N, CA, C and O atoms as a printed pandas DataFrame, in Angstrom:
     atom_number atom_name residue_name chain_id  residue_number  x_coord  y_coord  z_coord
0              1         N          THR        A               1  -25.529   35.838   44.157
1              2        CA          THR        A               1  -26.289   35.002   43.247
2              3         C          THR        A               1  -25.945   33.533   43.450
3              4         O          THR        A               1  -26.833   32.693   43.594
4              5         N          ARG        A               2  -24.661   33.230   43.461
5              6        CA          ARG        A               2  -24.231   31.841   43.612
6              7         C          ARG        A               2  -24.661   31.281   44.965
7              8         O          ARG        A               2  -25.129   30.146   45.051
8              9         N          ASP        A               3  -24.503   32.071   46.013
9             10        CA          ASP        A               3  -24.894   31.617   47.350
10            11         C          ASP        A               3  -26.393   31.358   47.434
11            12         O          ASP        A               3  -26.830   30.371   48.026
12            13         N          ARG        A               4  -27.168   32.247   46.841
13            14        CA          ARG        A               4  -28.629   32.099   46.864
14            15         C          ARG        A               4  -29.034   30.840   46.097
15            16         O          ARG        A               4  -29.906   30.091   46.538
16            17         N          LEU        A               5  -28.403   30.615   44.961
17            18        CA          LEU        A               5  -28.689   29.420   44.177
18            19         C          LEU        A               5  -28.291   28.170   44.942
19            20         O          LEU        A               5  -29.044   27.198   44.988
20            21         N          ARG        A               6  -27.119   28.194   45.537
21            22        CA          ARG        A               6  -26.638   27.027   46.285
22            23         C          ARG        A               6  -27.582   26.693   47.448
23            24         O          ARG        A               6  -27.850   25.521   47.716
24            25         N          THR        A               7  -28.077   27.713   48.128
25            26        CA          THR        A               7  -29.014   27.494   49.232
26            27         C          THR        A               7  -30.267   26.775   48.738
27            28         O          THR        A               7  -30.782   25.888   49.419
28            29         N          LYS        A               8  -30.753   27.148   47.570
29            30        CA          LYS        A               8  -31.949   26.512   47.019
30            31         C          LYS        A               8  -31.706   25.056   46.633
31            32         O          LYS        A               8  -32.649   24.273   46.527
32            33         N          LEU        A               9  -30.447   24.696   46.424
33            34        CA          LEU        A               9  -30.114   23.316   46.065
34            35         C          LEU        A               9  -29.912   22.427   47.287
35            36         O          LEU        A               9  -29.865   21.203   47.163
36            37         N          ASN        A              10  -29.794   23.030   48.455
37            38        CA          ASN        A              10  -29.575   22.274   49.689
38            39         C          ASN        A              10  -30.890   21.781   50.279
39            40         O          ASN        A              10  -31.936   22.405   50.102
40            41         N          GLU        A              11  -30.824   20.652   50.983
41            42        CA          GLU        A              11  -32.001   20.148   51.682
42            43         C          GLU        A              11  -32.506   21.210   52.655
43            44         O          GLU        A              11  -31.717   21.857   53.344
44            45         N          ASN        A              12  -33.816   21.382   52.703
45            46        CA          ASN        A              12  -34.474   22.373   53.573
46            47         C          ASN        A              12  -33.978   23.794   53.322
47            48         O          ASN        A              12  -34.118   24.659   54.186
48            49         N          ASN        A              13  -33.406   24.038   52.158
49            50        CA          ASN        A              13  -32.848   25.348   51.800
50            51         C          ASN        A              13  -31.875   25.852   52.861
51            52         O          ASN        A              13  -31.821   27.046   53.155
52            53         N          ALA        A              14  -31.117   24.932   53.423
53            54        CA          ALA        A              14  -30.157   25.266   54.480
54            55         C          ALA        A              14  -28.982   26.053   53.908
55            56         O          ALA        A              14  -28.480   25.743   52.828
56            57         N          THR        A              15  -28.556   27.066   54.638
57            58        CA          THR        A              15  -27.381   27.827   54.222
58            59         C          THR        A              15  -26.118   27.128   54.708
59            60         O          THR        A              15  -26.147   26.348   55.660
60            61         N          TYR        A              16  -25.031   27.418   54.049
61            62        CA          TYR        A              16  -23.751   26.833   54.428
62            63         C          TYR        A              16  -23.253   27.507   55.697
63            64         O          TYR        A              16  -23.181   28.734   55.766
64            65         N          THR        A              17  -22.915   26.717   56.691
65            66        CA          THR        A              17  -22.326   27.254   57.920
66            67         C          THR        A              17  -20.973   26.587   58.084
67            68         O          THR        A              17  -20.118   26.733   57.210
68            69         N          LEU        A              18  -20.750   25.878   59.146
69            70        CA          LEU        A              18  -19.477   25.185   59.333
70            71         C          LEU        A              18  -19.437   23.864   58.575
71            72         O          LEU        A              18  -18.387   23.448   58.086
72            73         N          GLU        A              19  -20.581   23.216   58.483
73            74        CA          GLU        A              19  -20.675   21.963   57.742
74            75         C          GLU        A              19  -21.514   22.177   56.493
75            76         O          GLU        A              19  -22.545   22.849   56.519
76            77         N          GLU        A              20  -21.052   21.595   55.413
77            78        CA          GLU        A              20  -21.801   21.731   54.169
78            79         C          GLU        A              20  -23.083   20.905   54.245
79            80         O          GLU        A              20  -23.031   19.714   54.555
80            81         N          PRO        A              21  -24.246   21.529   53.963
81            82        CA          PRO        A              21  -25.513   20.799   54.034
82            83         C          PRO        A              21  -25.632   19.778   52.899
83            84         O          PRO        A              21  -24.952   19.881   51.878
84            85         N          LYS        A              22  -26.499   18.804   53.098
85            86        CA          LYS        A              22  -26.760   17.816   52.056
86            87         C          LYS        A              22  -27.533   18.477   50.921
87            88         O          LYS        A              22  -28.336   19.384   51.140
88            89         N          LEU        A              23  -27.277   18.005   49.708
89            90        CA          LEU        A              23  -27.991   18.513   48.544
90            91         C          LEU        A              23  -29.318   17.789   48.370
91            92         O          LEU        A              23  -29.457   16.621   48.732
92            93         N          LYS        A              24  -30.287   18.501   47.810
93            94        CA          LYS        A              24  -31.572   17.894   47.485
94            95         C          LYS        A              24  -31.360   16.882   46.362
95            96         O          LYS        A              24  -30.465   17.044   45.533
96            97         N          GLU        A              25  -32.177   15.855   46.342
97            98        CA          GLU        A              25  -32.108   14.884   45.254
98            99         C          GLU        A              25  -32.794   15.418   44.006
99           100         O          GLU        A              25  -32.381   15.108   42.888
100          101         N          ASN        A              26  -33.834   16.213   44.188
101          102        CA          ASN        A              26  -34.591   16.778   43.069
102          103         C          ASN        A              26  -34.856   18.252   43.331
103          104         O          ASN        A              26  -35.130   18.658   44.460
104          105         N          VAL        A              27  -34.771   19.042   42.273
105          106        CA          VAL        A              27  -35.064   20.472   42.365
106          107         C          VAL        A              27  -35.943   20.834   41.174
107          108         O          VAL        A              27  -35.660   20.440   40.042
108          109         N          LYS        A              28  -37.000   21.577   41.433
109          110        CA          LYS        A              28  -37.862   22.034   40.345
110          111         C          LYS        A              28  -37.176   23.194   39.633
111          112         O          LYS        A              28  -36.644   24.103   40.270
112          113         N          ILE        A              29  -37.197   23.149   38.318
113          114        CA          ILE        A              29  -36.549   24.177   37.512
114          115         C          ILE        A              29  -37.084   25.561   37.848
115          116         O          ILE        A              29  -36.312   26.516   37.928
116          117         N          ASP        A              30  -38.389   25.685   38.046
117          118        CA          ASP        A              30  -38.956   27.006   38.316
118          119         C          ASP        A              30  -38.465   27.597   39.632
119          120         O          ASP        A              30  -38.572   28.806   39.837
120          121         N          GLU        A              31  -37.926   26.766   40.533
121          122        CA          GLU        A              31  -37.369   27.270   41.795
122          123         C          GLU        A              31  -36.022   27.966   41.593
123          124         O          GLU        A              31  -35.658   28.862   42.354
124          125         N          ILE        A              32  -35.291   27.548   40.568
125          126        CA          ILE        A              32  -33.925   28.064   40.398
126          127         C          ILE        A              32  -33.692   28.766   39.062
127          128         O          ILE        A              32  -32.611   29.311   38.836
128          129         N          GLU        A              33  -34.673   28.763   38.187
129          130        CA          GLU        A              33  -34.496   29.283   36.836
130          131         C          GLU        A              33  -34.013   30.732   36.810
131          132         O          GLU        A              33  -33.073   31.053   36.082
132          133         N          SER        A              34  -34.633   31.599   37.584
133          134        CA          SER        A              34  -34.227   33.012   37.569
134          135         C          SER        A              34  -32.798   33.178   38.086
135          136         O          SER        A              34  -32.050   34.019   37.589
136          137         N          ASP        A              35  -32.417   32.375   39.085
137          138        CA          ASP        A              35  -31.048   32.434   39.600
138          139         C          ASP        A              35  -30.047   31.968   38.547
139          140         O          ASP        A              35  -28.956   32.526   38.431
140          141         N          LEU        A              36  -30.420   30.951   37.785
141          142        CA          LEU        A              36  -29.536   30.452   36.731
142          143         C          LEU        A              36  -29.335   31.500   35.640
143          144         O          LEU        A              36  -28.218   31.686   35.158
144          145         N          TYR        A              37  -30.408   32.183   35.248
145          146        CA          TYR        A              37  -30.290   33.232   34.238
146          147         C          TYR        A              37  -29.436   34.395   34.748
147          148         O          TYR        A              37  -28.632   34.955   34.003
148          149         N          GLU        A              38  -29.614   34.746   36.000
149          150        CA          GLU        A              38  -28.822   35.828   36.583
150          151         C          GLU        A              38  -27.342   35.448   36.638
151          152         O          GLU        A              38  -26.476   36.262   36.316
152          153         N          LEU        A              39  -27.061   34.231   37.039
153          154        CA          LEU        A              39  -25.686   33.749   37.092
154          155         C          LEU        A              39  -25.077   33.709   35.695
155          156         O          LEU        A              39  -23.923   34.092   35.506
156          157         N          LYS        A              40  -25.845   33.251   34.729
157          158        CA          LYS        A              40  -25.371   33.211   33.343
158          159         C          LYS        A              40  -25.030   34.613   32.855
159          160         O          LYS        A              40  -24.009   34.809   32.195
160          161         N          SER        A              41  -25.867   35.578   33.171
161          162        CA          SER        A              41  -25.629   36.964   32.773
162          163         C          SER        A              41  -24.345   37.507   33.398
163          164         O          SER        A              41  -23.555   38.172   32.729
164          165         N          GLU        A              42  -24.146   37.221   34.673
165          166        CA          GLU        A              42  -22.932   37.675   35.350
166          167         C          GLU        A              42  -21.690   37.023   34.750
167          168         O          GLU        A              42  -20.654   37.673   34.607
168          169         N          LEU        A              43  -21.789   35.751   34.402
169          170        CA          LEU        A              43  -20.659   35.060   33.783
170          171         C          LEU        A              43  -20.358   35.611   32.391
171          172         O          LEU        A              43  -19.196   35.674   31.988
172          173         N          GLU        A              44  -21.389   36.008   31.659
173          174        CA          GLU        A              44  -21.185   36.646   30.354
174          175         C          GLU        A              44  -20.422   37.958   30.520
175          176         O          GLU        A              44  -19.547   38.275   29.714
176          177         N          ASN        A              45  -20.755   38.726   31.570
177          178        CA          ASN        A              45  -20.036   39.975   31.833
178          179         C          ASN        A              45  -18.569   39.707   32.145
179          180         O          ASN        A              45  -17.691   40.433   31.679
180          181         N          VAL        A              46  -18.307   38.678   32.924
181          182        CA          VAL        A              46  -16.924   38.310   33.249
182          183         C          VAL        A              46  -16.192   37.892   31.980
183          184         O          VAL        A              46  -15.044   38.279   31.761
184          185         N          LYS        A              47  -16.852   37.111   31.157
185          186        CA          LYS        A              47  -16.248   36.655   29.900
186          187         C          LYS        A              47  -15.860   37.847   29.028
187          188         O          LYS        A              47  -14.755   37.885   28.487
188          189         N          GLU        A              48  -16.757   38.814   28.891
189          190        CA          GLU        A              48  -16.464   40.001   28.083
190          191         C          GLU        A              48  -15.311   40.807   28.684
191          192         O          GLU        A              48  -14.459   41.319   27.958
192          193         N          TYR        A              49  -15.292   40.913   29.998
193          194        CA          TYR        A              49  -14.207   41.625   30.679
194          195         C          TYR        A              49  -12.869   40.954   30.385
195          196         O          TYR        A              49  -11.878   41.624   30.098
196          197         N          LEU        A              50  -12.851   39.630   30.459
197          198        CA          LEU        A              50  -11.610   38.894   30.220
198          199         C          LEU        A              50  -11.174   38.961   28.757
199          200         O          LEU        A              50   -9.979   38.907   28.467
200          201         N          LYS        A              51  -12.116   39.077   27.845
201          202        CA          LYS        A              51  -11.787   39.162   26.422
202          203         C          LYS        A              51  -11.229   40.534   26.044
203          204         O          LYS        A              51  -10.540   40.662   25.032
204          205         N          ASN        A              52  -11.517   41.548   26.838
205          206        CA          ASN        A              52  -11.086   42.913   26.547
206          207         C          ASN        A              52   -9.597   43.063   26.860
207          208         O          ASN        A              52   -9.195   43.014   28.023
208          209         N          GLU        A              53   -8.791   43.243   25.832
209          210        CA          GLU        A              53   -7.341   43.319   26.010
210          211         C          GLU        A              53   -6.900   44.502   26.868
211          212         O          GLU        A              53   -5.829   44.454   27.472
212          213         N          SER        A              54   -7.696   45.550   26.931
213          214        CA          SER        A              54   -7.311   46.705   27.743
214          215         C          SER        A              54   -7.320   46.375   29.233
215          216         O          SER        A              54   -6.763   47.130   30.030
216          217         N          ASN        A              55   -7.932   45.278   29.617
217          218        CA          ASN        A              55   -7.952   44.857   31.021
218          219         C          ASN        A              55   -6.796   43.926   31.375
219          220         O          ASN        A              55   -6.667   43.508   32.525
220          221         N          PHE        A              56   -5.951   43.598   30.391
221          222        CA          PHE        A              56   -4.894   42.613   30.598
222          223         C          PHE        A              56   -3.961   42.989   31.743
223          224         O          PHE        A              56   -3.687   42.152   32.603
224          225         N          GLU        A              57   -3.473   44.211   31.778
225          226        CA          GLU        A              57   -2.525   44.619   32.820
226          227         C          GLU        A              57   -3.161   44.570   34.208
227          228         O          GLU        A              57   -2.518   44.156   35.172
228          229         N          GLU        A              58   -4.411   44.986   34.308
229          230        CA          GLU        A              58   -5.114   44.939   35.590
230          231         C          GLU        A              58   -5.266   43.487   36.066
231          232         O          GLU        A              58   -5.049   43.186   37.240
232          233         N          ILE        A              59   -5.634   42.611   35.157
233          234        CA          ILE        A              59   -5.780   41.189   35.502
234          235         C          ILE        A              59   -4.428   40.605   35.892
235          236         O          ILE        A              59   -4.324   39.866   36.872
236          237         N          LYS        A              60   -3.403   40.935   35.129
237          238        CA          LYS        A              60   -2.049   40.438   35.396
238          239         C          LYS        A              60   -1.586   40.872   36.785
239          240         O          LYS        A              60   -1.006   40.073   37.521
240          241         N          GLU        A              61   -1.836   42.123   37.148
241          242        CA          GLU        A              61   -1.457   42.635   38.464
242          243         C          GLU        A              61   -2.242   41.928   39.570
243          244         O          GLU        A              61   -1.685   41.585   40.612
244          245         N          TYR        A              62   -3.516   41.717   39.340
245          246        CA          TYR        A              62   -4.351   41.027   40.327
246          247         C          TYR        A              62   -3.833   39.614   40.578
247          248         O          TYR        A              62   -3.733   39.179   41.725
248          249         N          VAL        A              63   -3.507   38.903   39.512
249          250        CA          VAL        A              63   -3.007   37.531   39.639
250          251         C          VAL        A              63   -1.665   37.521   40.355
251          252         O          VAL        A              63   -1.419   36.663   41.203
252          253         N          ALA        A              64   -0.799   38.463   40.021
253          254        CA          ALA        A              64    0.524   38.529   40.647
254          255         C          ALA        A              64    0.421   38.811   42.144
255          256         O          ALA        A              64    1.256   38.338   42.916
256          257         N          ASN        A              65   -0.579   39.568   42.563
257          258        CA          ASN        A              65   -0.739   39.933   43.971
258          259         C          ASN        A              65   -1.597   38.949   44.764
259          260         O          ASN        A              65   -1.727   39.079   45.981
260          261         N          SER        A              66   -2.175   37.978   44.089
261          262        CA          SER        A              66   -3.043   37.036   44.801
262          263         C          SER        A              66   -2.222   35.929   45.438
263          264         O          SER        A              66   -1.125   35.596   44.989
264          265         N          GLU        A              67   -2.792   35.367   46.506
265          266        CA          GLU        A              67   -2.160   34.227   47.157
266          267         C          GLU        A              67   -2.847   32.971   46.672
267          268         O          GLU        A              67   -4.065   32.957   46.495
268          269         N          TYR        A              68   -2.113   31.959   46.464
269          270        CA          TYR        A              68   -2.667   30.713   45.930
270          271         C          TYR        A              68   -3.177   29.875   47.038
271          272         O          TYR        A              68   -3.685   28.780   46.800
C-alpha cells in the first residue's frame, strides 16, 4: 500500500530504484484517495494490535531481537 501510494506521488509515477525519484508538485486527491483510506485502515489495525496487552510479550521479543 505504502509503495503504491509513494509511486503515485512521484513524477511520472516512477518507482523507487537506486535513486529516489522527484516528487510531483501537485497530486489530485482522486488519484490517491483510495490508497490513503487503505493505509489508514492498516494503521488502525496496527494501533489496535499495539493497544492489546496480550501482544506485549510478542512485541517485546520482536524489539529485543531486532537490529537497530
